[in-house]
N, C-alpha and C positions, 0 to 999 in steps of 0.2 A: 504494500499500499504506500502511496506517495505521501510525503510530508504535507504537500499543498492540500490534502484531504483532511488534515487535522486542524480542528479549530481550537485555539487557546484563549480564553477571554476571561475578564473579571467584570462583574456587574455590580452597580451601586444604585442606591436611592439618590434622590437630589435634594440638597438642602435649600439652594437658591441658585438663581441664574443672574450671574453679575454683569451681563452684557446683553446687547440687542441681538436676538436670533436672526433677524432679517439680514445681518451681515455675513451669514454662513450659508454654504451650500446645504440644501435639504432635498428630501424626497418624500413622497406620499407612499405609505405602505398599507396595504389590506392583505390580512393572512388568515388562514383557517387550518384546522388540523384534521387529518383523516385518521390518525393514530397518535398516541402520545408515549407509547413504550414498545419499541422505539418510536421517535418522533418522525412523522411523515406529514410535512407541511406544504401547503400551496401558498404562494405569496405573489402579489401584485406589487411591483415596485415602479411607480409612475406609470409608464406604458410598457413595460416588460414584465413577464410572467415566468414563474419558476416552480418546480417541484423539488423539494429538499428533504433528503433523509439525514437524521442526526443520531448517532449512536448513543449509547449510555454514558453518562459522565456529567461533571459539574464545570470544572475550569478547563479540562481537556477532553475532546471528543471527536470522533470521526464525523465528517460532514461531506455530503455529496449533494451538488446542486445542479439541476437539469433545467434548460430553458424549455419553455412551452409556447405554443401558439396561444392566442386569445381564445380560439375555438377548443383547444385541449384544456386550457385552465377552466373556462366556463363549464364544460362537461364534467370535469372532475370536482368543481366547486360544490356541485350537488351532492358530493359524497361526505362533506365535512360534517364533524360532530362538533358540539360546543358552540360557543360564540365567536363571531369573527372578531378580529381585533384590528382596530384602524388607528394609525398613528402617523405623526410626521417625524421623521429622522433628520436631525441636524449633524453636520459633520464639523467638529470643533477641533482645531489643531492644539496639541499639548506639547510640552517640552519633550525632548529626546525622540522626535518624529513619530510620537504616538498621536492617535486621533480618538477623540471622545465621540461616540455615536449616541446623542442625546435623543430619547424617544419621548415625545409628548402625545399622550393618548387622546382619542376622541370617543365618541360613542358612549357606550355603557361604562367605559373606563375614564371618562373625562375627568381631567385633574390629575391623574396619575402620571408620574415621570420617573424615568430611570435612565442610566447611562451606562454603556459598556465600553471597554477598551480591549483590542485584540493585541496578542503579543506573538512573537516567534518561539519562545521557549516558555516552559513551565517556570524556570527560575526567574525569567524577565517579570512574568506575571506575578510571582510571589514577592519579588522585591519592588514592585511599583508603589510609588507613594502618590496616592491620589490628591488632587488639587482641593483646596479648601471648600470649593462649592459642591463637591461630591458629599454625599451622606453615607448612611451605613452600607457596608459591604454585604451584598446579598448573594454573592457567588455560590455559597454553599447552602442556600435556602431554596429548595425545590418548589416551593409554593410561590415563588417569584418568577419562575420560568413561564414564557408565554404560553406554552402548551398547557400547563396546568392553569394558568389565569383563564384561559379560554374555556376550560370546563368548569372551575370551581370558582371563579371570580376572585377578588382580592380579599374577601372575608375582612373587611375593615383593616387592612394591614397599612393603609396610607400613612 
């Protein structure tokens, strides 16, 4: 298996956002889940469509993403369980060439925000010092995984 199929990331809640989001690149995301264990996700990212398989794990796990046509996406979308997740993702540069991917949720998750950062190695991920505007580290809290949120909601975790 190729290393490019390994996702290594940490995920955090957000204390506050100390800057104007309009100055950063962003995209619209709509996603739903066919299965949660292992994760089989459908995602619309602006005008692109994907099927993603994610293996078991928290900070490090296997991930395969396959492009879909709009027609394939629409046909598969009828198979999702749970609630769809809609969010706007902002790409915010951090020190050491990292990028914060800040998600601002809409719909039934309106008001929820989290941020994730991807890394090349597990050591980098564990050594990462989050900026002050990041909140609680939720990397090891499965209840905050989007797949679980889509089925079980946030259960007043905001």
